[in-house]
ROZA-823045 format. One record per residue: x, y, z of N, C-alpha, C in turn; residue in three letters. Coordinates in steps of 0.001 Angstrom, whole numbers, plus 500000, padded with zeros to 6 digits. Each point is the difference from the previous one (the first is absolute). Example, Ala and Ser with C-alpha at 12.3 -4.5 7.8 and 13.67 -1.06 7.14 Angstrom:
BEGIN
513190494310507800499110501190500000500900501200500000ALA
499650501050499280500820501190500060499230501090500730SER
REM end
This chain:
BEGIN
209066960290535836499892500687498760498763500910500051MET
500156501207499740498922500971500079499733500508498594ILE
498720500010499648499600500474498686498928501065500176MET
500039500992499159499002501041500065499188499968498733GLU
498724500117500202499119500086498861499785501485499714ASN
500315500407498820499998501418499704498603500563499867GLN
499081499260499529498659500537499778499279500270501313GLU
500106499129500942499231500150501247500876500436501143GLU
501213500129499812500964500403501017499928499078501212ASN
499918498748499710499978499019501080501370499376500124GLU
500264499615501212501263499325500247499669498544500283VAL
500563499112499219499780498584500187501304499397500466VAL
499938499309501097501191499381500550499926498517499716VAL
500993499480499366500076498584499731501181499435500739GLU
499770498955500718501076499347500726500196498630499419GLU
501191499623499946500325498682499484500473499146501157GLU
499507498748500028500389499083501060501041499054499460PHE
500944499816500793501035499051499631499751498710500742THR
500468498897499484499798498742500699500602499972501389PRO
500964500781500252500628500025501327499020500550501038GLU
499200501009499633499056500610500938498884499023500366GLU
499455499253499045498938499051500299500527498856500844THR
501203499624499829500610498936500795500153500428501446HIS
500278501288500201500145500505501365498656499963500739GLU
498898500306499300498679499969500632499624498586500404GLU
500356499012499186499720498622500341500792499565501213GLU
501188500473500139500821499644501157499438500606501270GLU
499347501155499921499452500647501169498739499295500485GLN
499296499223499157498803499261500370500414498802500843ASP
499787500120501314500414498932500915498790499302500609THR
498912499922499261498785499369500505500206498498500054THR
499621499432501145500080498549500160498650499432499590ASP
499910499538498776498748499538499447499486498750500679TRP
500864499160500460499566498778500691499312500354501318LYS
500565500939500746499389500440501255498665500674499734ALA
499953500779498905498750500672499643498915498967499660LYS
500357498955499253499048498953499643499532499255501243ALA
500902499719500933499617499326501249499053500862500825ASP
500269501297500034499143500912500753498587500029499403GLU
499914500085498679498692500023499349499266498670500169LEU
500749498905499995499406498678500216499397499924501409GLN
500699500535500986499499500025501378498743500832500127GLY
499977501168499338498815500847500023498801499269499399ARG
500243499296498911498933499258499344499428498928500925LEU
500868499276500686499537498947500919499190500591501151LYS
500484501133500553499268500635501106498625500481499536ARG
499934500563498810498716500472499472499046498831499766ALA
500529498875499513499145498829499779499455499450501308GLU
500828499928501041499509499487501291498992500965500618THR
500239501295499863499056500983500533498661499907499278LYS
500055499811498700498786499869499216499242498730500365LEU
500714498917500209499327498748500359499376500087501392SER
500651500698500921499419500176501348498719500828499918ARG
500024501061499231498814500849499877498856499265499328ASN
500298499188499022498924499288499317499448498870500862SER
500818499430500896499513498943500887499120500562501101ASP
500344501176500534499256500541501135498679500626499579SER
499928500578498814498767500656499560499323499151498943LYS
498708499787500137499295499293498927499962500873498748PRO
499935499354498866500028500730498737498780500893499844GLU
498858499502500313498785500793499919499055499542501098SER
498961500770500188499034499657501033499266498728499584LYS
500111498935500806499341498757499593498483500147500092PRO
499331499571498988498546500060500017499463498777500740SER
499004500225500774499413498900500759499159499156499059LYS
500336498737499946499303499131499057498581499689500469SER
499737500178501291498668499677500488499039501190499899ASN
500492501177499616499123501146499807499479499987498573ASP
498757500355499862499401500089498676500329501365499410LEU
500466500026498764500277501266499352498713500551499382ASP
500108501181499406498812500645499453499400499201498850TYR
500844499348499230499498499185498897499157498845500494GLY
500480499327501072499250498880500566498688500485500619ALA
500032501158500644498779500546500600498975500348498918LYS
500488500576498902499090500332498897499426498734499380ALA
500838498977499885499539498726499452498919499391500884PHE
500201500044501311499010499454500934498690500780499940LEU
500101501315499853498784500824499947499220499767498713ALA
500707499692498909499306499817498729499585498549499743SER
500456499084500825499663498582499830498537499772500367HIS
499479498836499650498599499665500290499680500058501488ASP
500985499720500850499750499977501445499928501396500613LEU
500503501004499312499956501393500454500556500152501417LYS
501260499652500185500648500131501301500366501459500194VAL
499402500633501014500253501405500295500087500171501512LYS
500615501060500414500102500321501420501237499383500622GLY
500452500624501068501241499549500638499845498641500664THR
498843499729500589499810498704500662500029498857498996LYS
499347500185498872499987498941498989501381499829499364GLU
500730501108499801501348499891499444500935499268500969LEU
499854500275501291500801499281500993499649498512499999GLU
498719499703499839499580498601499934500643499303498803PHE
500002500670498843500607499416498798501509499812500209VAL
500650500972500627501437499876500280500272498787500878GLN
499205499822501036500188498849500887499781498689499261ASN
499007499973499143499740498780499223501139499712499022GLU
500576501054499418501147499808499107501188499409500753LEU
500230500509501217501105499474500822499764498543500361LYS
498783499695500451499703498652500466500020498986498873GLN
499459500378498851499901499027498913501284499913499196SER
500742501101499893501208500008499194499709500030498510GLY
498757500249499617499614500033498599500179501409499436GLN
499953500075498682499983501289499326498605500601500124GLU
499902501286499761498733500701500162498938499482499025LEU
500396499735498757499033499516498997499396498662500410ASP
500865499077500401499499498668500352499206500031501304SER
500347500903500899499258500103501258498567500474499746LEU
499838500950499083498662500524499718499115498974499300LEU
500577499027499361499230498948499335499683498840500940GLU
500613499979501163499830498917500958498620500101500663ASN
499219498921499941498657499995500589500046500125501521ASP
500991499369500608500149500088501455500218501450500421TYR
500823500718499255500248501409500311498730500826499835PHE
499249499724498955498758500744499763499022499830501159LYS
499885498761500523499104499746501127500492500717501259GLN
501311499965500222500554500677501180499808501509499908ARG
500136500550498795499799501433499819498553500386500269LEU
499069499197499529498590500289500250499677499912501489GLU
500511498989500679499744499889501447500668501149500756SER
501178500455499530500646501154500619499146501243499832PHE
499436500174498815499152501171499753498749499976500868ARG
499400498820500175498800499884500837500342500324501454VAL
501103499457500488500401500282501378500341501470500190LEU
500620500614499006500353501410500091498744500867500042ASP
499022499684499162498748500767500020499256499806501308LYS
500045498792500542499343499733501277500652500798501120THR
501334500034500003500691500738501062499762501497499878SER
499838500507498760499688501413499833498579500312500434GLU
499083499059499857498601500231500357499754499858501494ALA
500860499285500687499835499796501438500403501275500737THR
499128500505500870500348501216500737501095499722501027PRO
500873500954500131501068499877500990499738500989501123THR
500586499740501129499825500878501148498995499432500976GLY
499885500695501123499084499555501047498919501063500173LYS
498872499771499349498894500937500136498806499343500651ARG
500152498855500550498856499320500605499696500631501353SER
498734500136500297499591500611501258499918498981501128GLY
499993498747499678499858498969501021501342499724500660ALA
499944499756501288501209499661500746500245498500499905ALA
501229499613500165500344498583499936499415499261501199ALA
499750498707499825499345499196501046500860499898501255ILE
501308500071499826500877499845501170500315501336500679ASP
499312501084499619500258501282500656498954500275501079SER
500367500847500923499125500364501118498825500842499497VAL
500246500835499004498942500866499479498832499202499429ASP
500269498860499429498957499156499445499077499481501102TYR
500583499607501122499225499372501073499377500997500969TRP
500331501293499872499416500990500904498483500108499820LEU
499510499852498825498564500148499734499220498717500242THR
500688498896500162499339498706500190499712499774501486LYS
498998499167500290499752499640501410501188499210500555PRO
500232500123501260501176499381500632499963498480499926ILE
498808499416499874499896498546499900500583499478498670GLU
499914500808498952500513499568498703501511500183499864GLU
500587500796500856501439500289499923500783498764500410VAL
501022499621499247500824498847500392500654500246501360PRO
500278498936500705500503500112501373501355500707500069SER
500873499795498995501322500639500051499934501500499711GLU
498886500481499444499852501415499668499162500749501025MET
499358499297500932499038500629500910500653501063500884ARG
501160499739500526500632500984500903500352501279499231THR
500478499857498777500356501178499208498757500802499633LYS
498904499285499710498759500679499619499409500742501196VAL
500005499365501165499453500635501217500824501238500333VAL
501331499912499932500856501163500279499752501131499004ASN
499775499671498739499732501018498985498648500660500239ALA
499002499224500436498677500577500279500079500946501187ARG
500732499604501053500142500874501168500712501297499622LEU
501019499903499198500747501187499583499127500923499150GLU
499171499420499161499122500779499144498942500741500816LYS
499475499341501053498976500635500830500582501122500839GLU
501229499851500428500597501043500840500383501211499169THR
500319499833498746500410501084499128498814500582499231LYS
498817499594500319498825500452499280499764501466500319LYS
499765500785498945499798501424500159498548500338500250GLY
499707501268499994498681500502500243499065499704498837VAL
500547500072498794499188499793498816499972498526499603PHE
499036499630499214499797498607499662501137499429499131TYR
500633500810499185501027499488499115501418500299500492ASN
500164500442501151501333500301500494500490498964500974SER
REM end
C-alpha cells in the first residue's frame, strides 16, 4: 500500500505482513541449537583450563621477601633508642630477626639483643680503626732479606745456604755507586 503525503511530497510505503510470511521465515531457520550449546560449552571448558594453567605457572604478584626490612622498619630502627643505622647494622638486625624468630618490637626490647648489638658496634669500630694493607718496612723472620743484614752465626742452619747464595749474588751485581 503506497500513500503520498501531499504537504511534503513524500512517499511512504507500508507493507503488511501476513502470518504465512512469518511462518516461512521460521521454517528457513535451521539452526541446531543443541549443537550450538555444546560448542559454546566446549569453548567455555577450554578457556577455563587455559586460564587455570596460566594462573598456576605465573605467580599472582612479586612475592616480597619476608626477611628484608622495608622502609617503615628501617625508619623505626633509626628513630628507636638504639639508633640502628648503616647497612652493616641493618644486616645484623636482619640476621638476629631470622635467628630469634621474634617480631621487631620484641627483639629491640630484648636485653640479650641489646648487648649483642653493642658488641657488634665495638667490633665494627675496631675493624674500621685497624689499618689494612702491608706497609711495614720490616721483612718477615723466615725470609732471606731479613737474615742478609745479620751475622752468619745468628742465621738458622736451614736458612744459611740461601743467605750465603743471596750475599754472593748481591756482591756480584754490585754497581759502581754505593746504592746500586
